[in-house]
C-alpha positions as CSV (number, residue, x, y, z in Angstrom):
1,M,122.1,84.0,116.8
2,N,123.4,81.2,118.9
3,W,122.2,81.0,122.6
4,A,123.8,78.8,124.8
5,N,122.4,78.7,128.7
6,R,118.9,80.6,127.9
7,H,117.5,82.2,130.3
8,V,113.4,81.3,131.2
9,T,111.1,82.1,134.0
10,C,110.2,78.8,136.3
11,S,108.8,78.4,139.7
12,A,110.3,76.8,142.7
13,D,109.4,73.9,143.9
14,G,107.7,73.1,146.9
15,A,105.1,76.1,147.7
16,A,101.9,75.2,149.5
17,A,99.0,74.9,147.5
18,G,96.6,77.8,146.9
19,I,100.1,80.0,147.1
20,T,101.5,81.3,144.1
21,P,105.5,80.6,144.4
22,P,108.2,82.7,143.8
23,G,109.7,83.4,140.3
24,V,112.6,81.9,139.3
25,I,115.1,82.4,136.6
26,C,116.1,78.9,135.3
27,N,118.7,78.1,132.4
28,I,116.9,76.0,130.2
29,G,120.4,75.3,127.2
30,K,121.0,76.4,123.9
31,S,118.4,77.7,121.3
32,S,119.3,79.3,118.1
33,V,117.8,82.7,116.1
34,R,117.7,83.2,112.1
35,G,115.2,86.0,110.7
36,V,115.2,89.1,108.3
37,E,113.2,92.3,109.3
38,L,111.8,94.5,106.7
39,S,110.7,98.2,107.5
40,A,110.1,101.2,105.1
41,V,108.9,103.9,105.3
42,W,106.9,106.0,102.2
43,I,106.7,110.2,102.3
44,A,103.0,110.3,100.3
45,A,102.6,114.1,100.7
46,P,103.3,116.9,103.5
47,G,102.8,115.5,106.5
48,L,101.5,112.3,105.8
49,N,103.3,109.4,105.9
50,L,103.0,105.5,105.6
51,N,104.8,103.2,107.2
52,A,105.6,99.5,106.8
53,G,107.3,96.1,108.5
54,F,107.2,93.1,107.9
55,S,109.1,90.0,110.1
56,L,110.0,86.5,109.9
57,N,112.3,84.4,112.1
58,D,113.0,80.8,113.0
59,A,113.7,80.0,116.5
60,H,114.2,76.8,118.5
61,Y,116.0,74.9,121.0
62,A,119.0,72.6,120.3
63,N,119.2,69.6,120.3
64,G,119.0,67.2,123.8
65,V,117.6,70.8,125.9
66,Q,115.2,69.9,128.2
67,D,113.0,71.6,130.0
68,Q,112.5,71.4,133.8
69,R,109.5,73.1,134.1
70,L,108.1,70.5,132.0
71,R,110.2,67.7,134.4
72,D,109.8,68.4,137.2
73,F,106.0,69.4,137.4
74,K,105.0,66.5,135.5
75,V,102.8,68.2,133.0
76,C,103.9,65.8,130.2
77,D,101.9,63.0,128.5
78,G,104.7,60.8,126.7
79,V,101.8,61.7,123.9
80,V,102.2,66.2,124.0
81,C,105.4,66.3,124.8
82,A,108.4,64.2,126.3
83,I,107.3,62.8,129.9
84,N,111.4,64.0,130.4
85,G,110.9,67.5,129.3
86,D,112.7,67.2,126.4
87,V,111.5,70.0,123.8
88,S,114.3,69.5,120.9
89,G,113.7,71.1,118.5
90,N,110.6,73.0,120.0
91,Q,110.1,76.9,118.8
92,L,110.5,78.9,121.3
93,E,107.9,80.6,123.7
94,R,107.3,83.6,122.1
95,Q,109.0,86.8,123.8
96,S,107.6,90.6,124.0
């Protein structure tokens, strides 16, 4: 599945110190997700069901995607993440 203009939660600029700014939804760009899910049910005895599930996902940002949260709030040092907020090829954040 390929996503264009994926939405993420970011914070509004210009909040006063000590005050949590309101949540804002921002577009972060393109991403792709590939994966497989399996599930099984075994009826071991009347009234006893055993369930199992497995999921494997490969989710990452496309090339050229910049995260404005990282760029605008200057949280990157150029070693752990790019100063300009480039997240190309990085895994997507865990979503629930």
